[in-house]
VOGU-3710 file (C-alpha; in Angstrom, 3 decimals, decimal comma):
1> magrgrkipe> -5,466/-3,317/-22,220  -2,988/-2,254/-19,617  -0,465/-4,717/-18,357  -1,235/-6,861/-21,690  2,095/-8,869/-22,678  4,029/-7,846/-19,317  4,763/-10,969/-17,166  3,031/-11,091/-13,506  5,332/-12,449/-11,031  4,980/-16,325/-10,073
11> qvlaifdryv> 4,347/-15,379/-6,588  1,662/-12,807/-7,218  0,135/-15,066/-9,611  0,334/-17,987/-6,496  -1,527/-15,851/-4,170  -4,116/-14,690/-6,328  -4,875/-17,806/-8,296  -5,983/-19,500/-4,893  -9,112/-17,328/-4,895  -9,917/-16,811/-8,966
21> ennvrhlnkd> -12,696/-19,354/-10,110  -12,999/-20,621/-13,623  -9,562/-19,034/-14,660  -11,131/-15,341/-14,526  -8,184/-13,503/-13,451  -10,218/-10,738/-11,146  -11,775/-10,783/-7,676  -14,994/-8,979/-7,002  -14,709/-7,095/-3,609  -15,369/-9,418/-1,094
31> eavemlqsef> -13,286/-11,895/-2,817  -10,579/-9,248/-2,406  -10,848/-8,352/0,814  -10,878/-11,853/1,949  -7,526/-12,817/0,219  -6,277/-9,462/1,798  -7,321/-10,803/4,951  -5,998/-14,430/4,726  -2,828/-13,694/2,980  -1,501/-10,584/4,457
41> glsteqadnm> -3,031/-10,596/7,840  -4,851/-7,323/7,329  -8,136/-6,547/9,616  -11,634/-6,301/7,344  -11,072/-2,585/7,750  -7,238/-2,382/6,326  -8,181/-4,795/3,864  -11,247/-2,850/2,610  -8,971/0,437/2,642  -6,319/-1,731/0,439
51> fetfdkdhng> -9,014/-2,429/-1,957  -10,182/1,019/-2,349  -6,448/2,005/-2,844  -5,792/-0,263/-5,471  -9,047/-0,414/-7,423  -7,313/1,855/-9,677  -10,097/2,044/-11,756  -12,742/2,012/-9,044  -14,878/-0,590/-10,619  -15,239/-2,715/-7,574
61> imsvwefqqf> -13,387/-5,357/-8,910  -9,481/-6,310/-8,397  -7,691/-7,123/-11,433  -4,428/-9,539/-11,374  -2,699/-6,385/-12,426  -4,033/-4,306/-9,552  -3,256/-6,927/-7,288  0,459/-7,051/-8,761  0,484/-3,041/-8,128  -0,457/-3,677/-4,408
71> yqcvgnryda> 2,151/-6,496/-3,847  4,977/-4,624/-5,264  4,071/-1,777/-2,619  3,475/-3,923/0,221  5,331/-7,370/-0,574  4,632/-10,336/1,369  2,604/-11,296/4,525  5,582/-10,346/6,814  6,236/-6,868/4,660  2,326/-6,280/5,219
81> qemvnkfqem> 2,482/-6,757/8,921  5,506/-4,646/9,294  3,818/-1,910/7,514  0,690/-2,091/9,460  2,892/-1,986/12,721  4,780/1,333/11,578  1,428/2,847/10,812  -0,344/1,974/13,802  3,039/3,336/15,622  2,923/6,507/13,912
91> dkdnsglldm> -1,148/6,998/14,547  -0,978/8,416/17,848  -4,660/9,241/18,276  -5,248/5,771/17,264  -7,808/7,251/14,610  -6,977/4,970/11,749  -5,664/7,996/9,832  -2,319/9,960/10,092  -2,933/13,734/10,358  -0,031/15,815/8,949
101> eeareglktl> 1,945/16,508/12,452  1,646/12,343/13,140  3,065/11,725/9,477  5,768/14,409/9,807  7,251/12,839/13,322  6,803/9,337/11,629  8,555/10,330/8,319  11,560/11,756/10,664  12,086/8,090/11,434  12,290/6,682/8,330
111> tagggraled> 14,891/6,680/5,592  15,080/6,988/1,773  16,032/3,902/-0,240  19,821/4,826/0,068  19,386/4,467/3,816  19,919/8,062/4,647  17,637/10,297/6,832  15,052/12,546/4,818  15,740/16,322/4,925  12,779/18,239/6,330
121> keiefflkst> 11,839/19,854/2,691  11,929/16,096/1,370  9,664/15,204/4,239  7,219/18,164/3,177  7,426/17,056/-0,309  6,362/13,631/0,684  3,573/14,751/2,927  2,353/16,949/0,544  2,195/14,355/-2,686  0,731/11,828/-0,147
131> agddnmidlg> -2,102/13,514/1,897  -5,573/13,882/0,403  -7,625/16,873/0,189  -8,540/16,401/3,817  -4,600/16,473/4,705  -4,841/12,853/5,989  -3,261/9,631/5,299  -4,815/6,500/5,420  -3,074/3,177/5,345  -3,447/2,588/1,196
141> kfagllfrlk> -1,684/5,779/1,091  0,687/5,006/3,448  1,547/1,624/1,519  2,173/3,714/-1,225  4,239/6,405/0,419  6,701/3,583/1,974  7,284/2,416/-1,646  8,211/5,635/-3,062  10,678/5,766/-0,197  12,362/2,889/-0,926
151> lykgpq> 12,588/3,920/-4,838  13,512/7,510/-3,801  17,373/8,423/-4,047  17,346/12,158/-3,327  19,696/14,385/-4,591  23,311/13,008/-5,363
//
């Protein structure tokens, strides 16, 4: 089973366990959406999108491992709100999705993990590896993109 034997960070367990019943460390979709709204200040739509993104096995249940992946990408409540604000700032047409042009312009304002600006070819790489078949980026994909940017050092 994925994650077995790996230690889940205490801050992840502290949040997740507030919503767990009978020591069963998984939440159905409604419970998980409620947790994402309460703990991270996400709207219902944003929390639903995050659930769909991080429910990796698409079984309608968020495991503690899947929540750990969310937490690793998004961070705490403050970080989550910062991410949402950046997404909304980039979403010029307020559609709730970033088209390729909105995302391209927004990525020009972001930096890689080392703090340097991204080159055009790097921006194109991140766009192609993030956007879906419809060439759109939702909030969940954006969270993953920001996480990858934090780790990305680029050419040395």
